[in-house]
N, C-alpha and C positions, 0 to 999 in steps of 0.2 A: 110342655104337655097341655097346659090349660088353653093355649091358643090354637090347638089342633082341632080338626074336624072330628077326629076319633073321640076326643074328650067330650065334645057336645053330644055325639051319638051315645056314648056310654052314660052320660048324666041323664039323658032321656030314657035310656034303657033301665037304669036303676041298679041292676045287679047281674052277675054272671055265675052260673053253677058249673063247677068242675066235677064231672062224673067220675074221673079217675081217683079223686080224693074225697068225694062226698062232701065238698066244701063250697060255700057260697061267698062270693066277693061282692061288696056293695060299694057303689060309687056316689060321691057327694062333692059339692063345691063348698068349701069352707074358707072364708077370708081370702078369696081369690086363689085358692089352692085346690088342686084336684086330689081328693082324699079317697083312699081305698081302705075299707075296713072288713074284718072277718071275725067270726066268733072264735075265741080261744078254746082249744080242746075239741074243735069240730071235726067230724069225719075221721080221717086216718091220722089225726094228730097223736103223737106219742110223747110221754114224759121222758125227759133226759136230764141228766145231772147238770148239763150246761144251760138248761132253760133259764131265761131271764126272769127277774123278780116279777114281771108282769104276767107270768104264766097263769096266775089265778084270776086275772081280770076276765070279765065276761066278753070284752071286745078289744081287739087290737087294731090299730090303724097306722097308716103311713101316707105321707104326702108324695105324690108322684110328680116329678118336675121336668123330666125330659122324655122325648119320644124319638126313638132311633128308626131310621129306614125311610126310604122315599115312598114306599107303598107299591112299588113295582112288583115286589115279591111279598113283603110283609112289613109291619111296624110293631116294634116292641117297646113298651114303656119302661123307664128306669126311675127308681127312687134313689137319688144320690145326695149324700151329705155335702153341704156347701164346701167343706174343706177338702173334699175329694178323698177322704180317708176310707170311706166305705160306701156301699150302696146295695141295691137289690135289683136284679133283673127280674121283672115281673113274670109270673108263671103263665100268663095268658098274652096272646098276641092277636093282631088283626092281620088276616091273610087276604091277598088280592083276590077279588071275585067271590069272597065268602062274607056274607052279612053277619055271621056269627063269630064270636071269638073262639080261639082254639088254643091248644097247649103250645107254648113257646118251644121252638126246636131245641131238642136235647133235654127237655124237662119232663118228658113223658115217663122216664124211669124213676123220677122222684115222687112216688105216690104217698110216701109217709113223710112227716115233717115234725120237727121239735116244736111243741106247742109254746106259744108266747115268744118265739124268736123270729128273726127275719125269714126263716124258712117257711113261715106261714104264707108269705107272699110270693116266694120264688127262690132264685139262686142268690145267696149272699155274695157280694163282691168286695174284694180288698182294694187297696189304693191302686195297685198295678192294673187290676181288671177295669176299674173305673176310668182311669186315664187312657187305657188302651182303647176301650169302646168309644168313649167320647172323642178321643183324638182322631179316629178314622172317620167320624161323622161330622167333624167340624173343620173350619178353616184355620182357626187359631185357638189353642188351649194353653193357658198359662202354666208355668212350672210350679211345683210345690214350693212354698206353702201357700201361694196365692189361691184364693178360693175359686171354685168353679161356679160362676154366676153369669147371667146374661150381660153383665157389665164388663166382665174380664175375658169373655170369650167371643169369638165370631162363629156363631152356630151355622150349620150346614156347610157343604163343600163348595168353596168358591175358587177363583183364580189363584189366590195367594196360598192355597193349600199346597200346591206344587211349585208355583213360581216365586213365592216370597213377596214381601211388601214392595210393590213397584208402582207407586202413584205417578212417578215421573214418566214411566212407560205409557201409562194410560193417557196422561195429559198430552204427551208427544204424539201418541197414536191418533188423538183427535185432530192433530194438525197435519197428519199424514207423514209423520217422521218417527215411527215406532223403533226403527233400527238404531236410533241415536241413544236409546236406553233399553237394552234388551232385557227380557224377563230373567230372573235369577234361577236358572235351572241348568244344570250341567249334565247333558246327555251326549257326551263325546263318543260313546260307543254303546253297543247293545247292553252290556252288563250294567252300565250306569242307568240306562233307560229302564231296565227291568227292576233295578233297585228302587227307583221312584215308585213304580207301580206296586211292587211287592210290599212296600211299607204298609199298605192297607189290604191289598188283595192277596197277599201272603204267598210264601214259597216253601221250600223244603224245611225251613226253620220252624214252620208251624205244623208240620206233618209228623205224627208219631209213628212208631214202628208198627203198631197194630191198627192203623187207620183203615177205614172202609173206603170202598170205591167212591161212595157219595161224598165223604169228607175230602178226599183228594181232588175230586172234580170241582169242589167249591173254591179251591186255591188255584186259580188259573195260571199264575206265573210258575207255580211248582210244576205243572204239567208241561207248559211250553218249554221250560228250561231243560226238560228231559227229552224233548223231541229232537229227532235227527234233523228236522227242518230248521230248527234253531241252531243246533250244534254245527251243522254243515253250511250255514248261510254266510259265513265270513263276517258276522256282525251285522247282517242286513235285516234279519227278522227280529222284530220286537212286537209288543202288544199293539202299538199304533200302526203297524203294517196293515192290520185288518180292522182296527177300531179307532174311530175318531175320539180322542180323549176329551174333546170339548162338546160332545153330543151324547145323547142317549144311545144305548146299544141298538144297532140296526137289526131288524128281523128279516132283511132281504137275503134269502138263501143264495140266490144267483150272484149277488155281489161278492159273497165269500168264495163261492166256487170260482168265479173269475179271478179272484186274488190268488187262489191256489194255482190256477192255470198260468198266471203271469210268471211263476217260477218253474213250474213243472211242464216242460216242453221237451220235445225230442231234439231240438237244435242244440248244437254244441255250445252256443253262446249263452244258453240259459243256465240258471243256477243248478237245476236238477234235471237230468235227462229222462226221468220217469214221467211218462205221459199219462195223466189221470183219465179215467173214464167214469161217467155217471156222477153220482152225488158224493163228492169227496167228504163232505161234512158228516153225512149219515154213516159212512163206513169207518172213517178214521177219527172222528170226534163224537162218539156216541153220546146220546142224551142219557144222563144218569140221574135218576130220581133221588131226591134228598128227603124231603118231608112235606106233608100237608099240600101235596100237589106241586111243590116247587122242584124243578129239575135244572141241572147245569150241564152244559157241554163240556165233556172231558177234553182239556186242552193238551193232553199228552198225545200228540199226533203220531199215530202208529197203526200197524195192522193189529187190530184187537183180536186176540185168539180166545180169550176167556170171555165169551159173550154172556155167560151166565151172570157175570158181575155187573152187567150193564143192561138197563131196560130201555130199549129204543122205541117203545110205543109212543104214539103221539100224545102230547100233553097240551094244555092250553098255551096259546102263543105268548101269554104274559110270562110264562115260566121259562121261556127260551132265551 
């Protein structure tokens, strides 16, 4: 967190007011740590039997040590205990294109909080939450009980997140001989490929029975695996059919339409005889708003009958 541009911006800003809670967060640098503090009992704080002994203190503070997210959509700070046993997902996040902080997704319903507890700052996280969040935003995370520190982790997502430790492959690639030591990734069929992507982008295992359209659209493998395009493709369709896993997501609509057309043609030799017309993406993968101007394309490719559950109005290109 301390090395991020957001930290420098917030240190200069000094504080952030949360109108939903009538609460103020203050930002300081102490001993090379990014420290967030707030007044105990402020705003919508409530006394609970489980409140920590510090509940009577005038100020509570926490050191924020990690910042998740590339900034394409948003960035959310975390305060994580070094042993990974607990943490706090901070209540405020930075959203792309917005100079002001706003409520972290899914936190707007938590308007009250137990004074003097981690709830003062956001959502308390247990050990499973901590390693799940950090794990998908890092290349290597050590197993318990090894601590989560910059020395034991490889932060951010690099090649080894999917391919494993392959120094020999890199060395041989520099000599023009990469095939002599292939990357460690087994994608012998579509299911194996989808399993790799689903590890972080998530599938049906992360979708609850009462999930909303927006929540389902966030989990792209979930939608794709329900699509007839996937089920009837004889193992040919995977995430990388349309997306280059080694590059940022393309915003070239025509590129995706051409990819649809490569399978959907009237010739008998093509995968699907249904010949598309117009903008395939807009009709069959509607843009679904989630929160704070962020929207996701629904990857359940189908004829969408319930248009009321999808908002296809134009949003900023950064959210597509």
